[in-house]
C-alpha positions in Angstrom: -3.8 9.3 -26.0 0.0 9.2 -24.7 2.6 6.9 -26.2 6.2 5.5 -24.8 8.6 7.9 -25.9 11.8 6.5 -28.2 14.3 4.7 -25.7 18.5 3.8 -26.5 17.7 0.1 -26.2 20.6 -1.3 -23.2 22.6 -3.2 -25.9 22.9 -0.1 -28.1 24.6 2.2 -24.8 28.6 1.1 -23.7 31.0 1.8 -22.3 34.2 3.3 -25.0 36.4 4.5 -21.4 36.4 5.3 -18.5 38.4 7.7 -15.9 37.9 9.3 -12.3 36.7 12.0 -14.1 34.4 10.9 -16.5 32.8 8.0 -18.7 32.3 8.1 -22.3 29.9 5.7 -23.6 28.9 5.1 -26.9 25.5 4.8 -28.6 24.6 2.5 -31.8 21.5 4.3 -33.0 19.4 1.8 -34.0 17.9 2.5 -37.4 14.5 3.9 -37.5 15.3 6.8 -34.1 16.7 9.8 -35.1 18.8 12.9 -33.8 15.9 14.1 -32.0 15.3 11.3 -30.2 18.7 11.5 -29.1 18.1 14.3 -27.8 14.8 13.8 -25.5 16.1 13.2 -22.2 13.6 10.0 -21.8 16.0 8.6 -24.5 18.6 7.5 -22.2 16.5 7.7 -19.5 16.9 3.9 -18.8 20.5 3.5 -18.2 20.6 6.2 -15.2 22.3 4.4 -13.6 25.1 3.7 -15.0 26.3 6.8 -16.3 26.9 9.8 -14.3 27.3 14.1 -14.7 29.9 14.8 -16.6 30.1 11.9 -19.3 30.4 12.1 -22.3 27.9 10.2 -24.5 29.2 9.3 -28.4 26.3 9.0 -30.8 26.0 7.4 -34.1 23.2 6.4 -36.1 23.1 2.6 -37.1 23.5 3.2 -41.0 26.4 6.1 -40.5 24.4 8.6 -41.4 24.9 10.7 -38.2 26.8 11.4 -35.5 27.6 13.9 -32.4 28.7 14.0 -28.7 26.5 14.8 -25.7 27.6 15.6 -22.1 25.3 14.7 -19.1 24.3 17.7 -17.5 21.6 16.4 -14.9 20.7 13.2 -14.0 17.2 14.4 -11.6 16.9 11.1 -9.1 13.7 8.7 -10.2 12.7 10.1 -12.7 14.3 7.4 -15.9 15.6 10.8 -18.0 18.9 12.3 -18.6 19.6 15.8 -19.1 22.0 16.5 -22.0 23.4 19.0 -23.7 24.2 18.8 -27.6 28.5 19.1 -28.0 27.7 18.3 -31.7 26.1 16.5 -33.8 27.1 16.1 -37.7 24.7 14.5 -40.4 25.9 13.5 -43.8 23.9 13.6 -46.6 25.3 12.7 -50.3 23.8 15.0 -52.4 23.2 15.1 -56.4 23.0 11.5 -57.8 22.8 11.4 -61.1 19.8 10.6 -62.7 18.5 7.1 -62.0 20.0 6.1 -59.0 19.1 6.3 -55.8 20.8 4.5 -52.5 18.5 3.1 -49.6 19.7 1.7 -46.4 18.3 -2.0 -46.5 19.5 -2.8 -42.5 22.6 -4.6 -41.5 21.9 -7.0 -44.1 22.3 -5.5 -47.1 23.2 -1.8 -45.2 23.2 1.3 -48.1 22.5 -0.1 -51.4 22.9 1.1 -54.8 19.5 1.2 -56.9 19.5 2.1 -60.0 15.4 3.0 -61.5 14.3 0.9 -59.0 16.8 -2.1 -59.3 18.8 -3.3 -56.7 22.7 -3.2 -58.3 24.9 -3.6 -55.2 25.1 -3.5 -51.7 27.1 -3.9 -48.3 28.3 -0.4 -47.7 28.9 0.6 -44.5 27.7 4.4 -45.7 26.2 6.6 -47.8 29.4 8.5 -49.1 30.8 4.0 -50.5 27.8 3.8 -51.8 28.0 7.0 -53.9 31.3 6.4 -55.4 29.7 3.2 -56.4 26.9 5.5 -58.0 29.3 7.9 -60.0 32.3 5.1 -60.9 28.6 3.2 -62.8 27.3 5.9 -63.8 31.0 6.8 -65.5 30.9 3.5 -66.4 27.6 4.2 -68.8 28.6 7.3 -69.7 32.1 6.3 -70.8 30.5 3.0 -72.4 27.9 5.5 -75.2 31.4 7.3 -76.3 32.6 4.4 -77.1 29.2 2.9 -79.1 28.4 6.1 -80.7 32.8 5.9 -81.9 32.5 2.3 -83.3 28.6 3.8 -84.4 30.5 6.2 -86.6 33.6 4.7 -87.2 31.5 1.9 -89.1 29.3 4.5 -90.9 32.2 5.3 -92.6 32.5 3.4 -95.9 36.3 2.2 -96.9 37.7 3.1 -100.5 40.2 0.3 -102.1 41.7 1.4 -105.3 40.2 -0.7 -108.3 41.7 -4.2 -108.7 43.3 -3.8 -105.3 42.8 -6.8 -103.7 43.3 -6.4 -99.7 46.1 -8.0 -97.5 44.9 -11.4 -96.3 47.2 -12.5 -93.0 48.9 -14.7 -92.7 47.9 -18.3 -90.6 49.4 -19.2 -87.4 51.0 -22.2 -88.8 52.9 -19.5 -92.0 54.0 -17.2 -88.6 56.0 -19.9 -87.1 56.9 -21.5 -90.0 59.0 -18.0 -90.2 
């Protein structure tokens, strides 16, 4: 049983600029398509009528986790394929998040969203890097609050000793402060 190859949707590919020698295209690769799909000759095949040999296609995943550049090398007539060669293809990964945190891409509406122990904390980050910065800010605040709580607990544990017969000084009332 064969299935249809993954193809670039028509609205995902736009002309960026064109000159006498080559065209420059931008392909915003939808969620669910991956870098391996983009490298297959069928992927841009339905666009064979507008792309020409020598053109450059910049590819960027919708979630901005990878991007690259392809050079069009051949467009065989009647086959609905475009042969490209990868000039480069970079993947951006964010590793080593603090325990309990994860980042998920939720599409156009939620974009990259920060989760802590399975619960969504904050979303709408354009890139994983933006979301990771928020994770480290949140984790740092959590750690800072834990340190502050420990300091308060240690201060509260200290017993205040007063000299016998001595009363603590009472603060003046706001009315007495104003009268002076």
